[in-house]
C-alpha positions in Angstrom: 179.6 57.5 134.3 181.2 58.7 131.2 179.7 55.6 129.3 176.2 56.1 131.1 176.3 59.8 129.8 177.1 58.6 126.3 174.5 56.2 126.5 171.8 58.7 127.6 172.7 61.0 124.8 172.7 58.2 122.1 169.1 57.2 123.1 168.1 60.9 122.9 169.6 61.2 119.7 167.6 58.1 118.3 164.4 59.3 120.0 164.6 62.9 118.0 165.6 61.1 114.9 162.8 58.9 115.1 160.3 61.8 116.2 161.6 64.1 113.0 161.2 61.0 110.7 157.6 60.1 111.5 156.8 64.0 111.9 158.2 64.2 108.3 155.8 61.5 106.9 152.9 62.3 108.9 153.1 65.9 107.5 153.3 64.5 103.9 150.1 62.1 104.8 148.4 65.2 106.2 149.1 67.5 103.0 147.6 64.4 101.0 144.7 64.4 103.2 145.4 60.9 104.2 144.6 61.7 108.1 144.5 58.1 109.6 148.1 57.5 108.4 149.0 61.1 109.5 147.6 60.1 112.7 149.7 56.8 112.9 153.0 58.6 112.2 152.3 61.5 114.8 151.4 58.9 117.4 154.9 57.1 116.7 156.6 60.8 116.8 154.8 61.1 120.2 155.8 57.5 121.5 159.4 58.7 120.7 159.2 62.2 122.4 155.8 62.5 124.4 156.6 66.1 125.6 157.2 67.3 121.9 154.5 69.8 121.1 154.8 69.7 117.4 153.7 65.8 116.6 151.0 66.2 119.4 149.7 69.3 117.9 149.6 68.1 114.3 147.8 64.9 115.4 145.2 66.9 116.9 144.8 68.9 113.7 144.6 65.5 111.9 141.8 64.5 114.1 140.2 67.9 113.5 140.4 67.3 109.9 139.0 64.1 109.6 135.7 65.7 111.8 136.6 63.8 115.1 136.1 67.1 116.8 135.6 65.5 120.4 139.2 63.8 120.1 140.6 66.8 118.6 139.2 69.0 121.5 140.5 66.5 124.1 144.1 66.6 122.5 144.1 70.2 122.3 143.3 70.8 125.8 146.0 68.5 126.9 148.9 69.8 125.1 148.3 73.8 126.1 151.2 73.7 128.5 153.5 72.0 125.9 153.4 74.8 123.7 157.0 76.7 123.6 155.5 80.4 123.0 152.4 82.4 123.7 151.7 82.6 119.8 151.7 78.8 120.0 149.6 78.5 123.0 146.9 80.9 121.3 146.8 78.6 118.4 145.9 75.7 120.2 143.1 77.8 122.1 141.9 78.9 118.6 141.7 75.5 117.5 140.1 74.1 120.5 137.5 76.9 120.4 136.7 75.6 116.6 136.4 71.9 117.9 134.0 72.9 120.7 132.2 75.2 118.7 131.4 72.1 115.9 130.8 70.2 119.2 127.9 72.5 120.0 129.4 73.2 123.1 129.1 77.3 123.2 130.2 77.8 126.6 133.4 75.9 126.2 134.3 77.5 122.9 133.9 80.7 124.2 136.1 80.4 127.0 138.9 79.0 124.6 138.5 81.9 122.0 138.8 84.3 125.0 142.0 82.6 126.2 143.5 82.7 122.5 142.8 86.4 122.5 144.4 87.1 125.7 147.7 85.4 124.5 147.2 87.1 120.7 144.8 90.1 120.9 145.4 90.5 117.1 144.4 87.5 116.2 141.1 88.7 114.1 139.9 85.1 113.4 139.5 84.0 117.0 137.7 87.6 117.8 135.5 87.0 114.9 134.7 83.3 115.8 134.1 84.8 119.7 131.9 87.0 118.4 129.5 84.2 116.2 129.8 81.8 119.4 128.4 84.7 121.6 125.5 85.2 119.0 125.0 81.6 118.9 124.7 81.5 122.6 122.2 84.3 122.7 119.9 82.7 120.3 120.0 79.5 122.2 119.0 81.4 125.0 116.1 83.3 123.2 114.9 80.1 121.9 114.8 78.6 125.2 112.9 81.4 126.5 110.5 81.3 123.9 110.1 77.3 124.4 109.3 78.1 128.3 106.9 80.8 127.4 104.9 78.4 124.9 105.0 75.7 127.3 103.6 77.9 129.9 100.8 79.4 127.9 99.9 75.9 126.7 99.5 74.7 130.2 97.4 77.6 131.1 95.4 76.9 128.1 94.9 73.2 129.1 93.8 74.2 132.6 91.3 76.7 131.4 89.7 74.2 129.0 89.8 71.7 131.8 88.0 74.1 134.2 85.4 74.9 131.4 84.7 71.3 130.7 84.1 70.8 134.4 82.0 73.7 135.0 79.5 74.4 132.2 78.1 78.1 132.0 75.0 78.2 134.1 74.1 81.4 132.1 74.0 79.6 128.8 71.8 76.6 130.3 69.3 79.4 131.8 69.2 81.0 128.4 68.5 77.8 126.5 65.9 76.9 129.0 64.0 80.5 128.6 64.3 80.1 124.9 62.5 76.9 124.9 59.8 78.3 127.1 59.6 81.3 124.9 59.5 79.2 121.8 56.3 77.2 123.2 54.5 80.4 124.1 55.2 81.6 120.4 53.9 78.4 119.0 50.5 78.6 121.1 49.7 82.1 119.9 52.2 83.3 117.3 49.8 86.2 115.7 48.9 87.7 119.4 52.4 87.8 120.6 54.3 88.7 117.5 55.7 91.8 118.9 56.5 90.1 122.1 58.4 87.4 120.0 60.2 89.9 118.2 61.5 91.4 121.7 62.2 87.9 123.2 64.3 87.3 120.2 66.4 90.4 120.8 66.8 89.4 124.5 67.9 86.1 123.7 70.6 87.2 121.4 71.9 89.6 124.0 72.2 86.9 126.6 74.2 84.9 124.1 76.8 87.7 123.4 76.9 89.0 126.9 79.9 88.3 129.3 82.0 86.5 126.7 85.1 88.6 127.5 88.1 88.9 125.3 88.4 86.5 122.5 90.9 83.5 122.8 93.5 82.9 120.5 92.9 79.5 118.4 95.4 76.7 118.2 95.6 77.5 114.5 96.6 81.1 115.1 99.1 80.0 117.6 100.4 77.5 115.2 100.8 80.6 112.6 102.6 82.7 115.1 105.0 79.9 116.0 105.6 78.9 112.3 106.3 82.8 111.7 108.9 83.1 114.7 110.6 79.9 113.6 110.8 81.0 109.8 112.3 84.5 111.1 114.8 82.7 113.2 115.9 80.6 110.3 116.4 83.5 108.0 118.6 85.2 110.5 120.8 82.2 111.0 121.1 81.7 106.9 122.4 85.2 107.0 124.9 84.5 109.6 126.0 81.3 108.0 126.3 83.5 104.5 128.3 86.0 106.2 130.9 83.5 108.0 134.3 83.9 107.0 136.5 81.1 105.9 138.7 81.0 109.0 135.5 79.6 110.9 135.8 76.4 112.2 139.2 75.5 110.4 141.8 74.0 112.1 145.3 75.7 111.6 148.0 73.2 111.0 151.8 74.6 111.5 154.2 73.7 109.2 157.4 72.0 110.7 
């Protein structure tokens, strides 16, 4: 029994040494921005100690730094329970939020930032990024509503145009027939009916303008309105981007 116990202790010691060594080299590679080598060293450290928080966390940061945000998000999500303290868990959630934000997964990013703030209410970076993600979510919602509105308006316009094509205006047809009759009559005896011709002309003009209703917006006008709305939205987004702090979208690497 004594020999078995000593053997286990020896194996544990070897695993810890292997973890520390690979963690050290991984951190050096990370600082040199050699993220592929860093990931390889961190993976060796994880193989030696699968439940160790440090190499798992730094490996997720390395994937984030090489802009593999999906893999980083998957790793962050899998190591929350490995974090030894509430502060460490808050940083995992914060980095998870950044990865999801850059993946355009706003709901997941918002949830992650909220979790980070529950664990560390003083994290101003998480608070700012949560507000930023919420504003992006609101803009996304407004864009969707505008698109739905435009689609409905276009559909209604198409239906109206189709109706008009299928059912020509009978009043205009009658007006055209009357106009032809009046022109024939005027040509037959122009001097005798000069005054009557002027009256008929006035009546004809009145028929063409009556019953027209409110003017419809043209396709060109609709296009200009839409372009103006899109420009306003782009200007708003540019202002938000300009005011972003440095902490947004940056994984926090912990030194060990």
